[in-house]
Residue frames relative to the residue before (quaternion, step in Angstrom):
aa qw qx qy qz dx dy dz
M 1.0000 0.0000 0.0000 0.0000 0.00 0.00 0.00
S 0.1742 -0.7765 0.5996 0.0851 3.52 -1.04 0.80
V 0.1033 -0.7845 0.6113 0.0141 3.59 -0.85 1.02
S 0.0817 -0.7933 0.6031 -0.0138 3.47 -0.91 1.07
L 0.0583 -0.7955 0.6026 0.0263 3.58 -0.75 1.07
P 0.5078 -0.6721 0.4635 0.2749 3.46 -1.11 0.68
L 0.0893 -0.8776 0.4679 0.0541 3.58 0.89 1.05
D 0.6711 0.5065 -0.2803 0.4632 3.58 1.01 -0.89
E 0.7044 0.4258 -0.2584 0.5057 3.58 1.19 -0.28
M 0.6107 0.5588 -0.3673 0.4241 3.56 1.27 -0.18
T 0.4826 -0.6037 0.5570 0.3039 3.62 -1.25 0.53
V 0.6696 -0.4590 0.4105 0.4152 3.47 -1.40 0.31
I 0.6483 0.5284 -0.3107 0.4516 3.62 0.88 -1.05
E 0.6501 0.5394 -0.3051 0.4397 3.61 0.90 -0.89
K 0.6915 0.4926 -0.2737 0.4519 3.43 1.04 -0.99
L 0.6537 0.4981 -0.3180 0.4727 3.55 1.10 -0.73
Q 0.6009 0.5423 -0.3425 0.4770 3.54 1.15 -0.62
M 0.6317 0.5198 -0.3159 0.4806 3.59 1.00 -0.74
M 0.6306 0.5476 -0.3114 0.4534 3.55 1.00 -0.91
E 0.6660 0.5303 -0.2860 0.4398 3.51 1.04 -1.02
I 0.6594 0.5017 -0.3054 0.4693 3.51 1.03 -0.89
L 0.6473 0.5024 -0.3398 0.4616 3.64 1.02 -0.67
W 0.6594 0.5332 -0.2945 0.4405 3.49 1.04 -0.93
E 0.6519 0.5067 -0.3127 0.4696 3.55 1.02 -0.80
D 0.6433 0.4968 -0.3287 0.4809 3.54 1.00 -0.68
L 0.6597 0.5038 -0.3083 0.4647 3.63 0.86 -0.80
S 0.6631 0.5304 -0.3046 0.4314 3.58 1.03 -0.82
R 0.5770 0.5813 -0.3642 0.4433 3.54 1.30 -0.33
N 0.7971 0.2686 -0.1288 0.5253 3.53 1.03 -0.61
T 0.0609 0.8417 -0.5336 0.0556 3.65 0.89 0.83
D 0.6103 0.5533 -0.3791 0.4215 3.63 0.94 -0.67
L 0.6541 0.5112 -0.3264 0.4520 3.71 1.03 -0.46
I 0.6499 0.5217 -0.2698 0.4824 3.66 1.34 -0.32
E 0.1578 -0.8039 0.5679 0.0793 3.54 -0.46 1.13
S 0.3773 -0.7190 0.5330 0.2380 3.58 -0.85 0.93
P 0.5104 -0.6319 0.4953 0.3080 3.50 -1.11 0.75
D 0.6368 -0.5404 0.3824 0.3951 3.56 -1.18 0.55
W 0.6452 0.5344 -0.3711 0.4005 3.71 0.89 -0.74
H 0.5584 0.5665 -0.4220 0.4351 3.64 1.16 -0.34
R 0.6274 0.5028 -0.3445 0.4846 3.66 0.97 -0.72
D 0.6299 0.5419 -0.3273 0.4499 3.64 0.96 -0.85
V 0.6597 0.5020 -0.3172 0.4607 3.56 0.97 -0.79
L 0.6582 0.5303 -0.2691 0.4616 3.49 0.90 -1.01
D 0.6302 0.5267 -0.3130 0.4769 3.58 0.99 -0.89
D 0.6805 0.4980 -0.2814 0.4580 3.53 0.86 -1.04
R 0.6400 0.5154 -0.3243 0.4687 3.60 1.00 -0.76
E 0.6559 0.4824 -0.3276 0.4793 3.61 0.93 -0.84
R 0.6457 0.5053 -0.3573 0.4472 3.67 0.90 -0.74
R 0.6360 0.5245 -0.3273 0.4619 3.62 0.97 -0.90
I 0.6600 0.4880 -0.3232 0.4709 3.69 0.94 -0.70
A 0.6663 0.5155 -0.3166 0.4359 3.60 0.95 -0.95
T 0.7372 0.4087 -0.2341 0.4844 3.62 1.11 -0.86
G 0.5506 -0.6509 0.3862 0.3521 3.53 1.20 0.02
E 0.4223 0.7248 -0.4332 0.3297 3.52 1.40 0.19
A 0.6259 0.5870 -0.3280 0.3951 3.56 1.05 -0.85
R 0.2101 -0.7437 0.6294 0.0818 3.54 -1.11 0.86
F 0.1317 -0.8023 0.5816 0.0277 3.52 -0.86 1.01
L 0.1495 -0.7825 0.5999 0.0736 3.54 -1.15 0.76
D 0.4353 -0.6288 0.5047 0.4005 3.58 -0.96 0.29
W 0.7240 -0.5010 0.2735 0.3873 3.48 -1.20 0.55
E 0.6258 0.5292 -0.3221 0.4739 3.67 1.02 -0.85
Q 0.7034 0.4453 -0.2956 0.4687 3.58 0.78 -0.81
A 0.6326 0.5271 -0.3535 0.4438 3.60 1.05 -0.66
K 0.6042 0.5302 -0.3263 0.4973 3.64 1.09 -0.80
A 0.6572 0.5173 -0.3206 0.4447 3.64 0.79 -0.81
D 0.6691 0.4953 -0.2792 0.4786 3.52 1.00 -0.94
I 0.6327 0.5236 -0.3343 0.4623 3.54 0.97 -0.67
R 0.6725 0.5058 -0.2795 0.4625 3.50 0.89 -1.12
S 0.6368 0.5141 -0.3377 0.4648 3.69 0.99 -0.74
R 0.7079 0.4731 -0.2827 0.4418 3.69 1.01 -0.65
V 0.7199 0.4421 -0.2648 0.4650 3.55 1.11 -0.45
K 0.4889 0.6585 -0.4203 0.3882 3.58 1.31 -0.02
């Protein structure tokens, strides 16, 4: 099946709405989506960093501030 969308004619809002529709549909069938091996690798590394005390945690407000400072 081939689907073509007029992306060059769509507004950003329309594109975001389309993404939300797709995500909602995909989220209903998560058992059909297989995670790639690298996802497990990332999760294993994060668990290791937590267990060894290497992980650093921020509260949500601080995390948002850090992200905003990096994208300016």
